N, C-alpha and C positions, 0 to 999 in steps of 0.2 A: 563366270561372269565377273568383269572387272569392277572393283570397288572404287569409290571416289578417291581413296588414297592411292590406288594403282594408277589412276589417271594423272594425279599430281606428281607422283614419283615413279615413272615407269622403270622397270628392271631392264638392264641391258641384256641383249640376247646371248652374248657370250663374253666371258672375261677376256681382257686384252693382256697379252704378256707384257712384262715390265720392259723388255727390250723393244718391243714394237711401240709401246707408249713413248719411250725415250726417242726413238727414231721419228715419230710423228711430231713430238714436241720440238726436237732439234730442227726438223724440216720447217716447222712453222716459225721458229725463231729466226732461221736463216732467211725465210721469205720476208719476215717483218724487218729484218736488218737491211735487206736489199731495198725495201720500200723506204725505210728511213733514210738511207744513203741517197736515194733518188730525190726524196723530198728536200733534203738538205741542199743538194746540188741545185734544185729548182729555186730555193730561196736565195742561194748565192747568185745564180744567173739573174734572178729578178732584181736583186740589189745592183748588179752590174748595169742592167738595162736602165734602171732608175737614175743611176749616176750619169750614164751616157746621155740620157734625155735632158739632164740639166744643162748640158753644153749647147743645146739647140737654142738659138736666140728666140725670144718671145716678142715678135712684132708682126704687125700686119695679119697675114693669114694664120699664123700659129699662135694666136692669142685668144683662146676660147674660154678663158676663165676657169672657174671651179669645176664646171661640168667636163671640160676637156681634161683637166687634171685627173678627175676621178676615172674617166674612161681610159686615159693613158695608163693609170696604175692597174686597172683591170686587164688591159691589153698586155702590159708587161708581165703580169702574173700568168696569164694563159700562154703567152709565148715561152716563158720560162719553163712551164710544165711540159709543153710540147718538145722543147729542146732537150730537157732532161729525159723524157720518155723515149726519145729517138736517138739515144746514145750520149747526149750531153756534151760536156767539154772535157770529160775524162776524170772528173773529180769523184764521182760516186764509186767507181771501181777501186780507186786508191783508198777512200775512206772505208769501204767494205773490207779490203785486204787488211787494213790495220785493225778494224773492229772485230773481224771474224775470229781473231785470236781470243777474244773475250768469251766466245761461244765454245771454244775448245776444238774448233775445226776450221780448216781453210779450204775454200773452193774457188 
């Protein structure tokens, strides 16, 4: 019968070998690095969209005030995430290739 201590600190069913633990840790770090590279690319694309939007004249139909500005920023952020998740502009793979050397492996 499990004690309250057993419920708080369950015992793992089988010990994991050190090699397997390193493989899982490296795989997790690689996935995290991929995500970080995509996130950085997304921020970069969002900044590009923001700067491009500044070139659009604000008169007549395109002058919605602060609400339009907030919506435009949200739209730019979502478009940037979609662009990055669908292959992006090629920045994420380059950053990953450079940064993966810090993990000790290249893929």
